[in-house]
PDB file of N, CA, C and O in Angstrom:
ATOM      1  N   MET A   1     -24.609  -1.040 -18.332  1.00  0.00           N
ATOM      2  CA  MET A   1     -25.279  -1.357 -17.124  1.00  0.00           C
ATOM      3  C   MET A   1     -25.391  -0.766 -16.194  1.00  0.00           C
ATOM      4  O   MET A   1     -24.374  -0.985 -15.536  1.00  0.00           O
ATOM      5  N   THR A   2     -26.319   0.206 -15.432  1.00  0.00           N
ATOM      6  CA  THR A   2     -26.104   0.238 -14.072  1.00  0.00           C
ATOM      7  C   THR A   2     -26.550  -0.352 -13.466  1.00  0.00           C
ATOM      8  O   THR A   2     -27.462  -1.141 -13.716  1.00  0.00           O
ATOM      9  N   ASN A   3     -25.952  -0.103 -12.336  1.00  0.00           N
ATOM     10  CA  ASN A   3     -25.219  -1.057 -10.982  1.00  0.00           C
ATOM     11  C   ASN A   3     -26.285   0.006  -9.957  1.00  0.00           C
ATOM     12  O   ASN A   3     -26.092   1.219  -9.867  1.00  0.00           O
ATOM     13  N   THR A   4     -27.077  -0.513  -9.452  1.00  0.00           N
ATOM     14  CA  THR A   4     -28.212  -0.244  -8.622  1.00  0.00           C
ATOM     15  C   THR A   4     -27.840  -0.703  -7.164  1.00  0.00           C
ATOM     16  O   THR A   4     -27.169  -1.727  -7.294  1.00  0.00           O
ATOM     17  N   CYS A   5     -27.960  -0.440  -6.041  1.00  0.00           N
ATOM     18  CA  CYS A   5     -28.031  -0.840  -4.661  1.00  0.00           C
ATOM     19  C   CYS A   5     -28.756  -1.522  -3.976  1.00  0.00           C
ATOM     20  O   CYS A   5     -29.796  -0.865  -3.921  1.00  0.00           O
ATOM     21  N   LYS A   6     -28.922  -2.602  -3.295  1.00  0.00           N
ATOM     22  CA  LYS A   6     -29.629  -3.932  -3.254  1.00  0.00           C
ATOM     23  C   LYS A   6     -30.705  -3.139  -2.235  1.00  0.00           C
ATOM     24  O   LYS A   6     -31.912  -3.304  -2.417  1.00  0.00           O
ATOM     25  N   HIS A   7     -30.146  -2.148  -1.000  1.00  0.00           N
ATOM     26  CA  HIS A   7     -30.669  -1.605  -0.435  1.00  0.00           C
ATOM     27  C   HIS A   7     -31.143  -0.306  -0.385  1.00  0.00           C
ATOM     28  O   HIS A   7     -32.201  -0.099   0.209  1.00  0.00           O
ATOM     29  N   CYS A   8     -30.554   0.585  -0.896  1.00  0.00           N
ATOM     30  CA  CYS A   8     -31.302   1.601  -0.932  1.00  0.00           C
ATOM     31  C   CYS A   8     -31.844   2.278  -2.448  1.00  0.00           C
ATOM     32  O   CYS A   8     -32.580   3.260  -2.537  1.00  0.00           O
ATOM     33  N   ALA A   9     -31.353   1.587  -3.453  1.00  0.00           N
ATOM     34  CA  ALA A   9     -31.539   1.667  -4.962  1.00  0.00           C
ATOM     35  C   ALA A   9     -30.741   2.756  -5.719  1.00  0.00           C
ATOM     36  O   ALA A   9     -31.033   3.011  -6.887  1.00  0.00           O
ATOM     37  N   ALA A  10     -29.816   3.356  -5.128  1.00  0.00           N
ATOM     38  CA  ALA A  10     -29.097   4.211  -5.673  1.00  0.00           C
ATOM     39  C   ALA A  10     -27.688   3.362  -6.607  1.00  0.00           C
ATOM     40  O   ALA A  10     -27.207   2.239  -6.451  1.00  0.00           O
ATOM     41  N   THR A  11     -27.387   4.339  -7.467  1.00  0.00           N
ATOM     42  CA  THR A  11     -26.854   3.553  -8.271  1.00  0.00           C
ATOM     43  C   THR A  11     -25.207   3.963  -7.913  1.00  0.00           C
ATOM     44  O   THR A  11     -25.059   4.995  -7.258  1.00  0.00           O
ATOM     45  N   PHE A  12     -24.073   3.262  -8.282  1.00  0.00           N
ATOM     46  CA  PHE A  12     -23.037   3.163  -7.877  1.00  0.00           C
ATOM     47  C   PHE A  12     -22.016   2.879  -8.909  1.00  0.00           C
ATOM     48  O   PHE A  12     -22.398   2.568 -10.037  1.00  0.00           O
ATOM     49  N   PRO A  13     -20.699   2.956  -8.622  1.00  0.00           N
ATOM     50  CA  PRO A  13     -19.530   2.896 -10.283  1.00  0.00           C
ATOM     51  C   PRO A  13     -19.919   1.427 -10.204  1.00  0.00           C
ATOM     52  O   PRO A  13     -20.335   0.677  -9.321  1.00  0.00           O
ATOM     53  N   ALA A  14     -19.579   1.317 -11.628  1.00  0.00           N
ATOM     54  CA  ALA A  14     -19.258  -0.479 -12.523  1.00  0.00           C
ATOM     55  C   ALA A  14     -17.919  -0.546 -11.587  1.00  0.00           C
ATOM     56  O   ALA A  14     -17.880  -1.510 -10.821  1.00  0.00           O
ATOM     57  N   ALA A  15     -16.944   0.259 -11.560  1.00  0.00           N
ATOM     58  CA  ALA A  15     -15.777  -0.238 -10.315  1.00  0.00           C
ATOM     59  C   ALA A  15     -15.970  -1.129  -9.194  1.00  0.00           C
ATOM     60  O   ALA A  15     -15.434  -2.235  -9.132  1.00  0.00           O
ATOM     61  N   ARG A  16     -16.723  -0.658  -8.319  1.00  0.00           N
ATOM     62  CA  ARG A  16     -16.827  -1.333  -7.421  1.00  0.00           C
ATOM     63  C   ARG A  16     -18.396  -2.412  -7.472  1.00  0.00           C
ATOM     64  O   ARG A  16     -18.754  -2.939  -6.418  1.00  0.00           O
ATOM     65  N   ALA A  17     -18.977  -2.575  -8.390  1.00  0.00           N
ATOM     66  CA  ALA A  17     -19.625  -4.024  -9.050  1.00  0.00           C
ATOM     67  C   ALA A  17     -18.739  -5.112  -9.377  1.00  0.00           C
ATOM     68  O   ALA A  17     -19.122  -6.268  -9.199  1.00  0.00           O
ATOM     69  N   GLU A  18     -17.360  -4.810  -9.930  1.00  0.00           N
ATOM     70  CA  GLU A  18     -16.673  -5.518 -10.840  1.00  0.00           C
ATOM     71  C   GLU A  18     -15.889  -6.373  -9.382  1.00  0.00           C
ATOM     72  O   GLU A  18     -15.494  -7.526  -9.552  1.00  0.00           O
ATOM     73  N   LEU A  19     -15.731  -5.729  -8.063  1.00  0.00           N
ATOM     74  CA  LEU A  19     -14.989  -6.370  -7.611  1.00  0.00           C
ATOM     75  C   LEU A  19     -16.019  -7.082  -6.475  1.00  0.00           C
ATOM     76  O   LEU A  19     -15.647  -7.473  -5.368  1.00  0.00           O
ATOM     77  N   GLY A  20     -17.107  -7.146  -6.888  1.00  0.00           N
ATOM     78  CA  GLY A  20     -18.656  -8.541  -6.009  1.00  0.00           C
ATOM     79  C   GLY A  20     -19.458  -7.492  -5.297  1.00  0.00           C
ATOM     80  O   GLY A  20     -20.443  -7.960  -4.725  1.00  0.00           O
ATOM     81  N   TYR A  21     -19.284  -6.098  -5.172  1.00  0.00           N
ATOM     82  CA  TYR A  21     -20.265  -5.784  -3.823  1.00  0.00           C
ATOM     83  C   TYR A  21     -21.845  -5.454  -4.541  1.00  0.00           C
ATOM     84  O   TYR A  21     -21.793  -5.070  -5.709  1.00  0.00           O
ATOM     85  N   THR A  22     -22.478  -5.512  -4.255  1.00  0.00           N
ATOM     86  CA  THR A  22     -23.978  -5.204  -4.659  1.00  0.00           C
ATOM     87  C   THR A  22     -24.466  -4.125  -3.836  1.00  0.00           C
ATOM     88  O   THR A  22     -25.658  -3.841  -3.959  1.00  0.00           O
ATOM     89  N   THR A  23     -23.741  -3.451  -2.993  1.00  0.00           N
ATOM     90  CA  THR A  23     -24.609  -1.908  -2.823  1.00  0.00           C
ATOM     91  C   THR A  23     -23.660  -0.852  -2.885  1.00  0.00           C
ATOM     92  O   THR A  23     -22.522  -0.983  -3.334  1.00  0.00           O
ATOM     93  N   CYS A  24     -24.143   0.195  -2.429  1.00  0.00           N
ATOM     94  CA  CYS A  24     -23.151   1.527  -2.926  1.00  0.00           C
ATOM     95  C   CYS A  24     -22.481   1.690  -1.552  1.00  0.00           C
ATOM     96  O   CYS A  24     -22.746   0.940  -0.612  1.00  0.00           O
ATOM     97  N   LEU A  25     -21.626   2.676  -1.478  1.00  0.00           N
ATOM     98  CA  LEU A  25     -20.699   2.827  -0.725  1.00  0.00           C
ATOM     99  C   LEU A  25     -21.172   3.220   1.116  1.00  0.00           C
ATOM    100  O   LEU A  25     -20.428   2.837   2.018  1.00  0.00           O
ATOM    101  N   PRO A  26     -22.428   3.980   1.410  1.00  0.00           N
ATOM    102  CA  PRO A  26     -23.005   4.464   2.190  1.00  0.00           C
ATOM    103  C   PRO A  26     -23.242   2.874   3.309  1.00  0.00           C
ATOM    104  O   PRO A  26     -22.874   2.517   4.428  1.00  0.00           O
ATOM    105  N   CYS A  27     -24.351   2.115   1.792  1.00  0.00           N
ATOM    106  CA  CYS A  27     -24.804   1.207   2.738  1.00  0.00           C
ATOM    107  C   CYS A  27     -23.960   0.130   2.928  1.00  0.00           C
ATOM    108  O   CYS A  27     -24.254  -0.737   3.750  1.00  0.00           O
ATOM    109  N   GLY A  28     -22.793   0.067   2.172  1.00  0.00           N
ATOM    110  CA  GLY A  28     -21.692  -0.967   2.663  1.00  0.00           C
ATOM    111  C   GLY A  28     -21.398  -0.720   3.843  1.00  0.00           C
ATOM    112  O   GLY A  28     -21.622  -1.434   4.821  1.00  0.00           O
ATOM    113  N   ASP A  29     -20.744   0.577   3.799  1.00  0.00           N
ATOM    114  CA  ASP A  29     -20.257   0.936   5.460  1.00  0.00           C
ATOM    115  C   ASP A  29     -21.111   0.888   6.492  1.00  0.00           C
ATOM    116  O   ASP A  29     -20.597   0.580   7.568  1.00  0.00           O
ATOM    117  N   SER A  30     -22.611   1.166   6.483  1.00  0.00           N
ATOM    118  CA  SER A  30     -23.372   0.920   7.544  1.00  0.00           C
ATOM    119  C   SER A  30     -23.378  -0.830   7.831  1.00  0.00           C
ATOM    120  O   SER A  30     -22.998  -1.439   8.831  1.00  0.00           O
ATOM    121  N   ALA A  31     -23.889  -1.286   6.702  1.00  0.00           N
ATOM    122  CA  ALA A  31     -23.622  -2.806   7.221  1.00  0.00           C
ATOM    123  C   ALA A  31     -22.428  -3.388   7.630  1.00  0.00           C
ATOM    124  O   ALA A  31     -22.441  -4.532   8.083  1.00  0.00           O
ATOM    125  N   ALA A  32     -21.436  -2.776   7.535  1.00  0.00           N
ATOM    126  CA  ALA A  32     -20.100  -3.568   8.038  1.00  0.00           C
ATOM    127  C   ALA A  32     -19.767  -2.911   9.419  1.00  0.00           C
ATOM    128  O   ALA A  32     -18.839  -3.521   9.950  1.00  0.00           O
ATOM    129  N   LYS A  33     -20.251  -1.803  10.217  1.00  0.00           N
ATOM    130  CA  LYS A  33     -20.414  -1.414  11.102  1.00  0.00           C
ATOM    131  C   LYS A  33     -21.316  -2.325  11.876  1.00  0.00           C
ATOM    132  O   LYS A  33     -20.751  -2.874  12.822  1.00  0.00           O
ATOM    133  N   GLN A  34     -22.146  -2.518  11.765  1.00  0.00           N
ATOM    134  CA  GLN A  34     -23.071  -3.398  12.203  1.00  0.00           C
ATOM    135  C   GLN A  34     -22.728  -4.399  12.736  1.00  0.00           C
ATOM    136  O   GLN A  34     -23.159  -4.714  13.845  1.00  0.00           O
ATOM    137  N   VAL A  35     -21.640  -5.318  11.874  1.00  0.00           N
ATOM    138  CA  VAL A  35     -20.936  -6.695  12.284  1.00  0.00           C
ATOM    139  C   VAL A  35     -19.925  -6.520  12.716  1.00  0.00           C
ATOM    140  O   VAL A  35     -19.238  -7.514  12.950  1.00  0.00           O
ATOM    141  N   ARG A  36     -19.439  -5.295  12.985  1.00  0.00           N
ATOM    142  CA  ARG A  36     -18.223  -4.873  13.881  1.00  0.00           C
ATOM    143  C   ARG A  36     -18.532  -4.624  14.797  1.00  0.00           C
ATOM    144  O   ARG A  36     -17.549  -4.640  15.539  1.00  0.00           O
ATOM    145  N   ALA A  37     -19.672  -4.279  15.474  1.00  0.00           N
ATOM    146  CA  ALA A  37     -20.429  -3.916  16.263  1.00  0.00           C
ATOM    147  C   ALA A  37     -19.881  -5.433  17.626  1.00  0.00           C
ATOM    148  O   ALA A  37     -19.372  -5.296  18.738  1.00  0.00           O
ATOM    149  N   GLY A  38     -20.262  -6.682  16.904  1.00  0.00           N
ATOM    150  CA  GLY A  38     -20.570  -7.608  17.469  1.00  0.00           C
ATOM    151  C   GLY A  38     -19.116  -8.567  18.054  1.00  0.00           C
ATOM    152  O   GLY A  38     -19.125  -9.573  18.763  1.00  0.00           O
ATOM    153  N   TRP A  39     -17.853  -7.777  17.418  1.00  0.00           N
ATOM    154  CA  TRP A  39     -16.432  -7.750  17.935  1.00  0.00           C
ATOM    155  C   TRP A  39     -16.183  -7.446  19.102  1.00  0.00           C
ATOM    156  O   TRP A  39     -16.750  -6.497  19.644  1.00  0.00           O
ATOM    157  N   CYS A  40     -15.082  -8.365  19.848  1.00  0.00           N
ATOM    158  CA  CYS A  40     -14.495  -8.190  20.842  1.00  0.00           C
ATOM    159  C   CYS A  40     -13.197  -8.458  21.150  1.00  0.00           C
ATOM    160  O   CYS A  40     -13.316  -9.638  21.482  1.00  0.00           O
ATOM    161  N   VAL A  41     -11.913  -8.175  21.291  1.00  0.00           N
ATOM    162  CA  VAL A  41     -10.686  -8.508  21.202  1.00  0.00           C
ATOM    163  C   VAL A  41     -10.555  -8.960  22.733  1.00  0.00           C
ATOM    164  O   VAL A  41     -11.106  -8.180  23.510  1.00  0.00           O
ATOM    165  N   ALA A  42     -10.107  -9.760  23.153  1.00  0.00           N
ATOM    166  CA  ALA A  42      -9.433  -9.923  24.861  1.00  0.00           C
ATOM    167  C   ALA A  42      -8.711 -11.264  25.000  1.00  0.00           C
ATOM    168  O   ALA A  42      -8.637 -11.923  23.964  1.00  0.00           O
ATOM    169  N   GLN A  43      -8.212 -11.735  26.017  1.00  0.00           N
ATOM    170  CA  GLN A  43      -7.410 -13.010  26.420  1.00  0.00           C
ATOM    171  C   GLN A  43      -8.376 -13.757  26.413  1.00  0.00           C
ATOM    172  O   GLN A  43      -9.381 -13.435  27.046  1.00  0.00           O
ATOM    173  N   GLU A  44      -8.327 -14.820  25.773  1.00  0.00           N
ATOM    174  CA  GLU A  44      -9.155 -16.095  25.968  1.00  0.00           C
ATOM    175  C   GLU A  44      -8.489 -16.459  27.478  1.00  0.00           C
ATOM    176  O   GLU A  44      -9.189 -16.135  28.437  1.00  0.00           O
ATOM    177  N   TYR A  45      -7.330 -17.038  27.738  1.00  0.00           N
ATOM    178  CA  TYR A  45      -6.533 -17.118  29.118  1.00  0.00           C
ATOM    179  C   TYR A  45      -5.813 -16.393  29.666  1.00  0.00           C
ATOM    180  O   TYR A  45      -5.483 -15.306  29.193  1.00  0.00           O
ATOM    181  N   THR A  46      -5.469 -16.783  30.633  1.00  0.00           N
ATOM    182  CA  THR A  46      -4.436 -15.795  31.662  1.00  0.00           C
ATOM    183  C   THR A  46      -3.518 -15.351  30.803  1.00  0.00           C
ATOM    184  O   THR A  46      -3.453 -14.135  30.624  1.00  0.00           O
ATOM    185  N   LYS A  47      -2.897 -15.963  30.313  1.00  0.00           N
ATOM    186  CA  LYS A  47      -1.310 -15.309  29.814  1.00  0.00           C
ATOM    187  C   LYS A  47      -1.507 -15.737  28.379  1.00  0.00           C
ATOM    188  O   LYS A  47      -0.562 -15.922  27.612  1.00  0.00           O
ATOM    189  N   GLY A  48      -2.814 -15.891  28.042  1.00  0.00           N
ATOM    190  CA  GLY A  48      -2.714 -16.478  26.155  1.00  0.00           C
ATOM    191  C   GLY A  48      -2.863 -14.852  25.258  1.00  0.00           C
ATOM    192  O   GLY A  48      -3.142 -13.756  25.744  1.00  0.00           O
ATOM    193  N   ASN A  49      -2.654 -15.099  24.259  1.00  0.00           N
ATOM    194  CA  ASN A  49      -2.606 -13.976  23.322  1.00  0.00           C
ATOM    195  C   ASN A  49      -3.656 -13.271  23.096  1.00  0.00           C
ATOM    196  O   ASN A  49      -4.601 -13.843  23.638  1.00  0.00           O
ATOM    197  N   TYR A  50      -3.974 -12.373  22.606  1.00  0.00           N
ATOM    198  CA  TYR A  50      -5.343 -11.542  22.392  1.00  0.00           C
ATOM    199  C   TYR A  50      -5.744 -12.132  21.147  1.00  0.00           C
ATOM    200  O   TYR A  50      -4.989 -12.410  20.215  1.00  0.00           O
ATOM    201  N   GLN A  51      -7.521 -12.376  21.219  1.00  0.00           N
ATOM    202  CA  GLN A  51      -7.903 -13.385  20.322  1.00  0.00           C
ATOM    203  C   GLN A  51      -9.539 -12.545  19.723  1.00  0.00           C
ATOM    204  O   GLN A  51     -10.349 -11.885  20.375  1.00  0.00           O
ATOM    205  N   LEU A  52      -9.535 -12.805  18.718  1.00  0.00           N
ATOM    206  CA  LEU A  52     -11.027 -11.675  18.295  1.00  0.00           C
ATOM    207  C   LEU A  52     -12.126 -12.952  18.786  1.00  0.00           C
ATOM    208  O   LEU A  52     -12.069 -14.071  18.277  1.00  0.00           O
ATOM    209  N   ILE A  53     -12.876 -12.667  19.593  1.00  0.00           N
ATOM    210  CA  ILE A  53     -14.151 -13.349  20.222  1.00  0.00           C
ATOM    211  C   ILE A  53     -15.541 -12.647  19.933  1.00  0.00           C
ATOM    212  O   ILE A  53     -16.034 -11.601  20.354  1.00  0.00           O
ATOM    213  N   THR A  54     -16.015 -13.689  18.990  1.00  0.00           N
ATOM    214  CA  THR A  54     -17.467 -13.329  18.375  1.00  0.00           C
ATOM    215  C   THR A  54     -18.788 -14.057  19.368  1.00  0.00           C
ATOM    216  O   THR A  54     -20.006 -13.891  19.300  1.00  0.00           O
ATOM    217  N   ASN A  55     -18.221 -14.632  19.983  1.00  0.00           N
ATOM    218  CA  ASN A  55     -19.013 -15.887  20.843  1.00  0.00           C
ATOM    219  C   ASN A  55     -19.170 -14.879  22.160  1.00  0.00           C
ATOM    220  O   ASN A  55     -18.179 -14.271  22.566  1.00  0.00           O
ATOM    221  N   LEU A  56     -20.421 -14.738  22.782  1.00  0.00           N
ATOM    222  CA  LEU A  56     -20.405 -14.008  23.783  1.00  0.00           C
ATOM    223  C   LEU A  56     -20.266 -15.257  25.201  1.00  0.00           C
ATOM    224  O   LEU A  56     -19.949 -14.972  26.356  1.00  0.00           O
ATOM    225  N   GLU A  57     -20.555 -16.430  24.748  1.00  0.00           N
ATOM    226  CA  GLU A  57     -20.192 -17.752  26.111  1.00  0.00           C
ATOM    227  C   GLU A  57     -18.760 -17.784  26.148  1.00  0.00           C
ATOM    228  O   GLU A  57     -18.078 -17.963  27.157  1.00  0.00           O
ATOM    229  N   ALA A  58     -18.307 -17.578  24.858  1.00  0.00           N
ATOM    230  CA  ALA A  58     -16.446 -17.730  25.123  1.00  0.00           C
ATOM    231  C   ALA A  58     -16.016 -16.506  25.881  1.00  0.00           C
ATOM    232  O   ALA A  58     -15.304 -16.668  26.872  1.00  0.00           O
ATOM    233  N   LEU A  59     -16.343 -15.409  25.550  1.00  0.00           N
ATOM    234  CA  LEU A  59     -16.044 -14.057  26.583  1.00  0.00           C
ATOM    235  C   LEU A  59     -16.275 -14.013  28.114  1.00  0.00           C
ATOM    236  O   LEU A  59     -15.559 -13.432  28.929  1.00  0.00           O
ATOM    237  N   LYS A  60     -17.520 -14.804  28.391  1.00  0.00           N
ATOM    238  CA  LYS A  60     -17.772 -15.366  29.464  1.00  0.00           C
ATOM    239  C   LYS A  60     -17.158 -15.981  30.114  1.00  0.00           C
ATOM    240  O   LYS A  60     -17.088 -15.851  31.336  1.00  0.00           O
ATOM    241  N   GLN A  61     -16.457 -16.953  29.312  1.00  0.00           N
ATOM    242  CA  GLN A  61     -15.773 -18.002  30.164  1.00  0.00           C
ATOM    243  C   GLN A  61     -13.976 -17.486  30.062  1.00  0.00           C
ATOM    244  O   GLN A  61     -12.965 -18.120  30.362  1.00  0.00           O
ATOM    245  N   ALA A  62     -14.128 -16.225  29.566  1.00  0.00           N
ATOM    246  CA  ALA A  62     -12.464 -15.776  29.687  1.00  0.00           C
ATOM    247  C   ALA A  62     -12.009 -14.996  31.024  1.00  0.00           C
ATOM    248  O   ALA A  62     -10.889 -14.627  31.376  1.00  0.00           O
ATOM    249  N   ASN A  63     -13.155 -14.886  31.589  1.00  0.00           N
ATOM    250  CA  ASN A  63     -13.118 -14.100  33.372  1.00  0.00           C
ATOM    251  C   ASN A  63     -14.255 -14.548  33.757  1.00  0.00           C
ATOM    252  O   ASN A  63     -15.259 -13.871  33.539  1.00  0.00           O
ATOM    253  N   PRO A  64     -14.348 -15.882  34.463  1.00  0.00           N
ATOM    254  CA  PRO A  64     -15.145 -16.525  35.098  1.00  0.00           C
ATOM    255  C   PRO A  64     -15.504 -16.164  36.524  1.00  0.00           C
ATOM    256  O   PRO A  64     -16.466 -16.623  37.140  1.00  0.00           O
ATOM    257  N   ARG A  65     -14.490 -15.158  37.046  1.00  0.00           N
ATOM    258  CA  ARG A  65     -14.486 -14.381  37.940  1.00  0.00           C
ATOM    259  C   ARG A  65     -15.858 -13.385  38.108  1.00  0.00           C
ATOM    260  O   ARG A  65     -16.537 -13.250  39.126  1.00  0.00           O
ATOM    261  N   ARG A  66     -16.045 -12.744  36.812  1.00  0.00           N
ATOM    262  CA  ARG A  66     -17.145 -11.847  36.676  1.00  0.00           C
ATOM    263  C   ARG A  66     -18.423 -12.480  36.786  1.00  0.00           C
ATOM    264  O   ARG A  66     -18.378 -13.637  36.368  1.00  0.00           O
ATOM    265  N   THR A  67     -19.821 -12.039  37.303  1.00  0.00           N
ATOM    266  CA  THR A  67     -20.655 -12.949  37.377  1.00  0.00           C
ATOM    267  C   THR A  67     -21.739 -12.078  36.594  1.00  0.00           C
ATOM    268  O   THR A  67     -22.761 -12.702  36.306  1.00  0.00           O
ATOM    269  N   THR A  68     -21.693 -10.883  36.243  1.00  0.00           N
ATOM    270  CA  THR A  68     -22.583 -10.089  35.084  1.00  0.00           C
ATOM    271  C   THR A  68     -22.061 -10.287  33.757  1.00  0.00           C
ATOM    272  O   THR A  68     -22.614  -9.762  32.791  1.00  0.00           O
TER     273      THR A  68
END
């Protein structure tokens, strides 16, 4: 059985398909980079821990002094 990428129709190794991937490595890497572009790590409160913030509104509330 050949495994074809759902984005570019290139074939990729069976071992990758066994891990549950449906894309070739370049297409999977590209999709992961697009998802990671929306991540931000910041302190949600003044002396709080650093947290992964994916919601823009939560990031705006983390520093209410800035208006932009």
